[in-house]
C-alpha positions in Angstrom: -46.2 -5.1 44.7 -43.8 -3.6 42.3 -43.4 -1.1 45.6 -43.2 -3.6 48.0 -40.3 -5.7 45.8 -38.7 -2.4 45.2 -38.7 -1.3 48.8 -37.0 -4.8 49.9 -34.0 -4.3 47.5 -33.5 -0.8 48.7 -33.5 -2.8 52.1 -31.3 -5.5 51.1 -28.4 -3.0 49.8 -28.9 -1.0 52.9 -28.1 -4.1 54.9 -25.2 -5.2 52.6 -23.5 -1.8 52.6 -23.8 -1.8 56.5 -21.8 -5.3 56.6 -19.3 -4.0 54.3 -18.7 -0.7 56.1 -18.2 -2.9 59.8 -15.9 -5.8 57.7 -12.9 -4.8 59.5 -10.0 -3.9 56.9 -6.8 -6.2 56.4 -3.4 -5.7 58.2 0.0 -5.7 56.3 1.6 -9.1 56.4 4.5 -9.4 58.3 6.8 -11.7 56.8 7.2 -14.8 58.0 9.9 -17.5 58.5 9.0 -21.0 57.1 7.1 -23.4 59.5 6.5 -19.8 61.6 3.2 -20.0 61.8 3.1 -24.1 63.6 5.0 -22.9 66.1 4.2 -22.9 70.0 3.9 -19.8 71.9 7.1 -19.4 73.3 9.0 -19.7 70.6 6.9 -17.8 68.2 7.6 -14.8 70.9 11.2 -15.6 70.8 11.3 -15.1 67.2 9.2 -12.2 67.8 12.0 -10.8 69.8 15.0 -12.1 67.1 12.4 -10.0 64.6 12.5 -7.0 67.0 16.5 -6.6 66.7 16.5 -6.3 63.0 17.8 -3.0 61.0 15.6 -1.7 58.6 15.2 -3.9 55.4 16.7 -6.9 57.0 14.4 -9.8 57.2 15.1 -13.6 58.4 16.1 -16.3 56.1 15.8 -19.2 58.4 15.9 -19.4 61.8 16.6 -22.8 64.3 15.6 -23.6 67.3 17.0 -25.9 70.5 15.0 -28.7 71.2 13.7 -29.2 74.8 16.0 -32.1 75.7 19.0 -30.2 75.3 17.7 -27.0 77.4 16.9 -28.4 80.9 18.7 -25.4 83.0 17.5 -23.0 80.6 15.8 -21.5 77.9 15.6 -23.1 74.7 18.1 -21.1 71.9 16.9 -19.6 68.8 19.5 -18.7 65.8 18.9 -17.1 62.3 20.1 -16.4 59.2 19.2 -13.0 58.1 19.7 -11.2 55.3 22.8 -9.1 56.5 24.0 -11.6 59.4 24.0 -14.8 62.0 22.0 -14.5 65.0 22.1 -16.0 68.2 19.2 -15.5 71.0 19.5 -16.6 74.8 16.7 -15.6 76.9 17.5 -15.8 80.7 15.1 -17.8 82.7 13.0 -15.0 84.2 12.5 -12.8 81.1 15.3 -11.0 79.1 17.8 -12.0 76.4 21.6 -11.6 75.3 21.7 -11.3 71.3 25.3 -12.6 69.9 25.5 -11.9 66.4 28.2 -12.2 63.4 28.0 -9.9 60.1 28.3 -11.7 57.0 31.7 -9.7 56.1 32.7 -10.7 59.4 32.0 -15.0 59.0 34.9 -17.3 59.2 33.9 -20.8 59.0 30.2 -22.4 59.3 30.1 -26.1 60.2 27.0 -28.4 61.4 27.5 -32.2 62.8 24.0 -33.9 63.2 23.3 -36.8 65.9 20.3 -38.6 66.9 18.7 -36.0 68.7 19.9 -32.8 67.0 22.6 -30.4 65.2 25.4 -28.8 66.3 26.0 -25.3 64.4 29.4 -23.8 64.9 29.9 -20.3 63.8 33.6 -18.9 63.9 33.8 -15.0 63.3 37.3 -12.6 62.2 38.2 -9.8 64.7 36.6 -7.3 63.1 38.8 -4.2 61.2 37.0 -3.6 58.7 40.6 -3.8 56.6 40.2 -7.2 54.5 40.3 -9.9 56.7 44.0 -9.4 58.3 44.2 -12.7 59.3 43.1 -11.9 62.7 41.8 -14.7 65.2 37.8 -14.3 65.6 35.7 -15.8 68.0 33.8 -19.0 67.8 30.5 -20.1 69.2 28.8 -23.5 69.1 25.3 -24.1 69.7 24.3 -27.6 70.7 20.5 -29.6 70.2 19.5 -27.6 67.1 16.2 -29.0 65.3 18.4 -30.8 62.5 16.1 -29.9 59.9 16.2 -26.5 60.5 19.8 -26.3 61.5 20.5 -27.9 58.1 18.7 -24.6 56.4 20.3 -22.1 58.7 24.1 -23.8 57.8 23.2 -23.5 54.1 22.5 -19.6 54.1 25.8 -19.1 56.3 27.9 -21.2 53.3 26.5 -19.2 50.7 27.4 -15.9 52.9 30.8 -17.6 53.5 31.9 -18.6 50.4 30.6 -15.0 48.9 32.7 -13.0 51.2 35.8 -15.2 51.0 36.1 -14.0 47.3 35.4 -10.5 48.2 38.4 -10.4 50.8 40.7 -12.1 48.7 40.3 -10.0 46.4 40.6 -7.0 49.0 43.6 -8.6 50.6 45.1 -8.8 46.8 44.2 -5.0 46.4 45.5 -3.8 49.5 49.2 -5.7 48.9 49.2 -4.4 45.6 49.2 -0.8 47.7 51.5 -1.5 49.9 54.2 -2.6 47.6 53.6 0.3 45.6 51.0 0.0 43.3 52.4 -3.2 41.6 49.5 -5.4 40.4 49.9 -8.8 42.3 46.4 -9.6 42.2 46.3 -10.4 39.0 44.6 -7.9 35.3 41.0 -7.2 35.7 39.6 -8.3 31.7 37.9 -6.4 29.3 35.9 -3.5 30.0 36.2 -3.8 33.7 40.1 -3.1 33.2 39.0 0.0 31.2 36.5 1.2 34.0 39.4 0.5 36.7 42.3 2.2 34.5 40.1 5.3 34.1 39.7 9.0 35.9 37.3 10.9 36.1 34.1 11.5 38.8 34.3 8.0 41.1 30.7 7.7 42.1 30.1 7.6 38.2 32.5 5.3 38.0 31.4 2.7 40.8 27.6 3.1 39.6 28.4 2.4 36.2 30.5 -0.7 37.5 27.6 -1.7 39.4 24.9 -1.4 36.6 27.9 -3.6 35.2 27.5 -6.1 38.0 23.6 -5.9 37.2 23.5 -6.8 33.9 26.2 -9.7 34.2 29.5 -8.1 32.3 31.8 -8.2 35.2 31.9 -11.0 38.2 31.3 -9.7 41.7 35.1 -10.5 42.3 35.7 -7.8 39.5 33.2 -5.3 40.9 34.6 -6.0 44.5 38.0 -5.1 42.8 36.9 -1.9 40.8 35.9 -0.4 44.0 38.7 -1.2 46.0 40.8 0.7 42.8 38.4 3.1 43.0 38.9 4.1 46.8 42.5 4.1 46.6 42.0 6.6 44.1 40.7 8.9 46.8 
């Protein structure tokens, strides 16, 4: 009797080990935007195309899909706000797509208007010359008929980035004007540790690293960090 019980336990143990070995291992999950799992396969395909355009480390914060009512003669447009830019994806009837993107540092204005059937999102960009703002007019794109709740989420992220980069451009503009005027500081003096670090001499990499640590610890503001960085670069 004891031998039969032991044989039965061994058989049961072998079956459990075999079942465990045949269980497929889970693959790493791809980060998904909120609500994506509830979309139909067409929208999921468009989001997959958007995700294929992302650079390493870039993630989608929010997306919005055009309503069918506004896409009777073309496929629905999909827009998204990522960690680095705004992207609008227009798809062809017979395949293919055309992306339009605006880096956050080039974003001039983002606005939204909501109606009964959908929301319109308007994005205006600066002319990209990588020299602060320069006051150059860029391109304006308007996407009509977006789902209202999704469009509001995209707009909120765009507004946050617009405000952050507007302050950074203001600081850079003041520093560029100061440099053009022969070094006269017309942008206002920095305070405390920020002023000492900006006026210090030494290795530029070390000064930038110290400024980044102070920013992370909340000792200086984002605008002060941008001003320090601009002054260090001016001294190269």
